[in-house]
Backbone as CSV, one residue per row, in Angstrom:
resi,resn,N_x,N_y,N_z,CA_x,CA_y,CA_z,C_x,C_y,C_z
1,MET,15.344,8.813,26.846,14.099,8.577,27.391,13.150,9.625,26.866
2,PRO,11.841,8.908,26.286,10.894,9.844,25.771,10.220,10.999,26.549
3,ARG,10.037,12.064,26.061,9.308,13.073,26.763,7.975,12.685,27.134
4,PRO,7.350,13.066,28.208,5.907,12.860,28.463,5.088,13.884,27.772
5,PRO,4.010,13.420,27.276,3.082,14.214,26.580,2.626,15.430,27.116
6,GLN,2.664,16.364,26.475,2.107,17.842,27.035,0.728,17.806,27.401
7,ASP,-0.112,17.072,26.754,-1.472,17.158,27.089,-1.986,15.918,28.038
8,GLY,-1.105,15.179,28.612,-1.550,14.131,29.449,-1.801,12.841,28.670
9,LYS,-2.072,12.907,27.275,-2.662,11.595,26.628,-1.310,11.251,26.091
10,PRO,-1.540,9.784,26.098,-0.379,8.959,25.443,-0.089,9.312,23.975
11,HIS,1.146,9.309,23.472,1.269,9.465,22.017,1.701,8.310,21.334
12,SER,1.197,8.227,20.227,1.539,6.889,19.284,3.087,7.098,18.650
13,ARG,3.751,6.084,18.852,5.180,6.214,18.120,4.993,5.842,16.676
14,SER,4.011,5.588,16.149,3.664,5.335,14.759,3.838,6.457,14.094
15,PRO,4.391,6.204,12.816,4.536,7.643,11.789,3.135,8.143,11.532
16,ARG,2.972,9.401,11.760,1.643,10.191,11.360,1.680,10.312,9.902
17,ARG,0.558,10.036,9.331,0.104,9.889,7.848,0.052,11.197,7.300
18,SER,1.132,11.509,6.513,0.974,12.794,5.989,-0.222,13.033,4.967
19,GLU,-0.415,14.268,4.584,-1.606,14.621,3.541,-1.429,13.871,2.311
20,ASN,-0.078,13.540,2.133,-0.172,12.838,0.657,0.135,11.283,0.940
21,GLY,0.050,10.771,2.119,0.121,9.364,2.353,1.569,8.816,2.282
22,LYS,2.507,9.667,2.403,3.928,9.124,2.384,4.256,7.926,3.378
23,ALA,3.801,7.895,4.702,4.036,7.183,5.405,3.348,5.580,5.096
24,SER,2.207,5.706,4.726,1.544,4.497,4.243,2.065,3.967,2.849
25,ARG,2.361,4.878,2.108,3.231,4.484,0.777,4.439,3.844,1.026
26,TRP,5.394,4.272,1.980,6.567,3.773,2.546,6.351,2.316,2.999
27,ILE,5.227,2.162,3.831,4.930,0.906,4.541,4.411,-0.097,3.471
28,SER,3.570,0.227,2.506,3.237,-0.645,1.367,4.248,-1.135,0.514
29,ARG,5.122,-0.208,0.199,6.221,-0.564,-0.705,7.163,-1.483,0.000
30,SER,7.584,-1.167,1.247,8.247,-2.218,2.013,7.779,-3.553,2.116
31,ILE,6.235,-3.730,2.342,5.785,-5.022,2.202,5.792,-5.606,0.773
32,VAL,5.789,-4.849,-0.218,5.930,-5.382,-1.539,7.324,-5.952,-1.852
33,LEU,8.295,-5.194,-1.244,9.627,-5.689,-1.325,9.920,-6.946,-0.861
34,PHE,9.081,-7.197,0.555,9.457,-8.228,1.280,8.815,-9.520,0.633
35,GLY,7.778,-9.190,0.084,6.954,-10.387,-0.615,7.589,-10.799,-1.947
36,ARG,8.243,-9.900,-2.526,8.777,-10.021,-3.888,10.220,-10.423,-4.029
37,TYR,11.108,-10.015,-3.244,12.474,-10.055,-3.311,13.040,-10.599,-1.838
38,SER,13.676,-11.758,-1.927,14.190,-12.367,-0.721,15.360,-11.579,-0.047
39,SER,16.267,-10.792,-0.914,17.317,-9.904,-0.500,16.808,-8.798,0.319
40,LYS,15.625,-8.385,0.202,15.058,-7.353,0.791,14.446,-7.377,1.940
41,ARG,14.269,-8.805,2.362,13.433,-9.225,3.516,14.426,-8.769,4.692
42,PRO,13.750,-8.691,6.027,14.410,-8.624,7.316,14.736,-9.966,7.505
43,PRO,16.053,-10.419,8.087,16.292,-11.602,8.598,15.256,-12.293,9.291
44,GLY,15.057,-13.549,9.128,13.860,-14.188,10.057,12.428,-14.022,9.411
45,LEU,12.190,-13.274,8.365,10.766,-13.012,7.993,10.638,-14.050,6.803
46,CYS,9.528,-14.906,7.091,9.350,-16.096,6.320,8.141,-15.572,5.175
47,VAL,8.412,-15.857,3.935,7.408,-15.698,2.849,7.181,-16.889,2.219
48,ASP,5.959,-17.274,1.983,5.522,-18.271,1.242,6.104,-18.164,-0.277
49,THR,5.852,-19.300,-1.027,6.209,-19.230,-2.306,5.341,-18.509,-3.345
50,ASP,4.061,-18.117,-2.788,3.042,-17.144,-3.430,3.122,-15.877,-2.952
51,GLY,4.272,-15.624,-2.226,4.210,-13.992,-1.762,3.481,-13.642,-0.566
52,SER,3.216,-14.797,0.224,1.969,-14.458,1.320,2.885,-14.322,2.743
53,LEU,2.674,-13.245,3.586,3.362,-13.016,4.593,2.167,-12.909,5.732
54,ARG,2.575,-13.453,6.940,1.650,-13.338,8.130,2.019,-12.078,8.728
55,ILE,0.953,-11.425,9.082,1.111,-9.840,9.585,1.959,-10.059,10.940
56,VAL,1.554,-11.132,11.805,2.365,-11.304,13.141,3.838,-11.241,12.777
57,ASP,4.129,-12.005,11.674,5.639,-12.250,11.444,6.370,-10.974,10.970
58,VAL,5.599,-10.141,10.138,5.978,-8.752,9.657,6.249,-7.931,10.860
59,MET,5.371,-7.877,11.659,5.384,-6.935,12.965,6.547,-7.333,13.853
60,ARG,6.839,-8.659,14.060,7.825,-9.273,14.777,9.030,-8.788,14.215
61,GLU,9.555,-8.986,12.843,10.659,-8.988,12.195,10.969,-7.630,11.754
62,TRP,9.954,-6.732,11.775,10.162,-5.401,11.094,9.385,-4.364,11.577
63,GLY,7.951,-4.527,11.663,6.972,-3.412,12.014,7.228,-2.781,13.371
64,TYR,7.389,-3.522,14.366,7.358,-2.790,15.699,8.775,-2.107,15.813
65,GLU,9.902,-2.651,15.269,11.144,-1.837,15.165,11.041,-0.631,14.566
66,GLN,10.109,-0.411,13.617,9.931,0.737,12.880,8.934,1.696,13.754
67,GLY,8.317,1.213,14.746,7.468,2.005,15.505,6.163,1.861,15.042
68,LEU,5.765,0.919,14.242,4.292,0.850,13.644,3.607,-0.034,14.480
69,SER,2.293,-0.032,14.427,1.359,-0.895,14.862,0.918,-1.711,13.631
70,GLU,0.164,-2.971,14.179,-0.417,-3.859,13.110,-1.351,-3.180,12.362
71,ARG,-2.253,-2.090,13.007,-3.167,-1.357,12.326,-2.726,-0.536,11.230
72,ASP,-1.390,0.096,11.462,-0.692,1.030,10.574,-0.353,0.161,9.234
73,VAL,0.268,-0.978,9.274,0.354,-1.896,8.460,-0.600,-2.180,7.426
74,LEU,-1.718,-2.772,8.167,-2.979,-3.109,7.397,-3.643,-1.877,6.749
75,ALA,-3.491,-0.926,7.377,-4.146,0.396,6.713,-3.432,0.784,5.581
76,ALA,-2.082,0.682,5.591,-1.307,0.986,4.327,-1.497,0.053,3.205
77,VAL,-1.585,-1.254,3.818,-1.892,-2.310,2.556,-3.126,-2.159,2.140
78,GLN,-4.281,-1.858,2.801,-5.500,-1.534,2.414,-5.674,-0.260,1.399
79,GLU,-4.834,0.750,1.793,-5.011,1.990,1.036,-4.280,1.835,-0.309
80,HIS,-3.184,1.086,-0.331,-2.307,0.772,-1.517,-2.759,-0.590,-2.192
81,MET,-3.965,-1.113,-1.995,-4.146,-2.487,-2.474,-4.356,-2.505,-3.938
82,LEU,-4.623,-1.395,-4.602,-4.832,-1.433,-6.069,-3.859,-0.532,-6.622
83,HIS,-3.270,-1.014,-7.859,-2.407,0.022,-8.907,-3.301,0.926,-9.280
84,GLU,-2.652,1.941,-9.929,-3.342,3.138,-10.467,-4.356,2.564,-11.609
85,ASP,-4.148,1.416,-12.305,-5.070,1.069,-13.329,-6.117,0.014,-12.823
86,GLY,-6.177,-0.101,-11.422,-7.288,-0.894,-10.754,-6.843,-2.307,-10.554
87,THR,-5.612,-2.910,-10.969,-5.266,-4.248,-10.848,-4.605,-4.414,-9.372
88,LEU,-4.926,-5.434,-8.812,-4.568,-5.806,-7.449,-3.044,-5.957,-7.257
89,ARG,-2.724,-5.205,-6.014,-1.253,-5.235,-5.580,-1.026,-6.280,-4.419
90,PHE,-2.201,-6.336,-3.813,-2.200,-7.181,-2.388,-3.544,-7.840,-2.330
91,ALA,-3.492,-8.910,-1.645,-4.840,-9.726,-1.416,-4.523,-9.923,0.272
92,ILE,-5.775,-9.827,1.020,-5.636,-10.032,2.272,-6.595,-11.054,2.694
93,GLY,-6.178,-12.043,3.491,-6.754,-13.261,3.926,-6.395,-13.811,5.351
94,SER,-6.679,-14.993,5.612,-6.186,-15.575,6.901,-5.716,-17.198,6.436
95,ASP,-4.862,-17.526,7.487,-4.483,-18.537,7.226,-5.214,-19.702,8.019
96,PRO,-5.000,-21.115,8.000,-6.037,-22.048,8.741,-6.090,-21.799,10.223
97,ALA,-4.887,-21.005,10.795,-5.127,-20.760,12.335,-5.808,-19.481,12.479
98,GLY,-6.303,-18.700,11.516,-7.049,-17.479,11.608,-6.107,-16.312,11.813
99,ARG,-4.885,-16.330,11.599,-3.897,-15.275,11.552,-4.064,-14.693,10.074
100,ILE,-4.007,-13.245,10.113,-4.021,-12.078,9.071,-2.750,-12.543,8.131
101,VAL,-3.136,-12.718,6.630,-2.106,-13.150,5.842,-2.219,-11.965,4.606
102,VAL,-1.007,-11.488,4.344,-1.196,-10.527,3.125,-0.338,-11.291,2.003
103,ARG,-1.019,-11.309,0.840,-0.189,-11.682,-0.199,0.025,-10.657,-1.178
104,VAL,1.514,-10.616,-1.388,1.854,-9.675,-2.408,1.824,-10.387,-3.657
105,LEU,0.978,-9.581,-4.773,0.879,-10.200,-5.929,2.098,-10.019,-6.829
106,PRO,2.296,-10.954,-7.938,3.460,-10.572,-8.980,3.360,-9.264,-9.660
107,LYS,4.561,-8.845,-9.815,4.801,-7.539,-10.381,3.923,-7.538,-11.787
108,ARG,3.391,-6.391,-12.106,2.607,-6.160,-13.358,3.910,-5.991,-14.386
109,LEU,3.254,-6.271,-15.699,4.203,-6.253,-16.875,4.736,-4.811,-16.951
110,ALA,5.808,-4.548,-17.390,6.396,-3.288,-17.613,5.465,-2.294,-18.271
111,PHE,4.681,-2.649,-19.116,3.748,-1.913,-19.981,2.460,-2.427,-19.896
112,SER,1.517,-1.737,-19.269,0.242,-2.133,-19.105,-0.611,-1.021,-19.558
113,ALA,-1.674,-1.295,-20.638,-2.570,-0.558,-21.095,-1.751,0.866,-21.598
114,GLY,-0.598,0.519,-22.213,0.119,1.729,-22.729,0.950,2.583,-21.816
115,GLN,0.849,2.260,-20.570,1.476,3.074,-19.518,2.671,2.262,-19.073
116,ARG,3.831,2.918,-18.675,4.906,2.243,-17.941,4.757,2.004,-16.608
117,ASP,5.118,0.876,-16.071,4.968,0.632,-14.641,5.977,1.365,-14.035
118,ARG,5.658,2.237,-12.930,6.282,3.150,-11.958,6.924,2.449,-10.785
């Protein structure tokens, strides 16, 4: 059973973002894996052929179990939306029903502008 907060305010179960963004980096990398590799997806998570995932599905199949909020996941995707060279990693949009969709873009080439993909 969780301890009651000492200051009387409710505490979030979401991971606190460290100064170097480790939690948001972990979240964004997890989303990338789900979008690109079917073997890395939680059972029940549906991904379109273009790498699109609905946030409500991500939360239901993975996020809530990790103690995350929808806001945590979207903030991580936004924070890590670009690769170091400025190319897109994610695109955010909505489906015809108005639900938020994150599209994981294809992996960059191993060598881009003379640098190795990390």
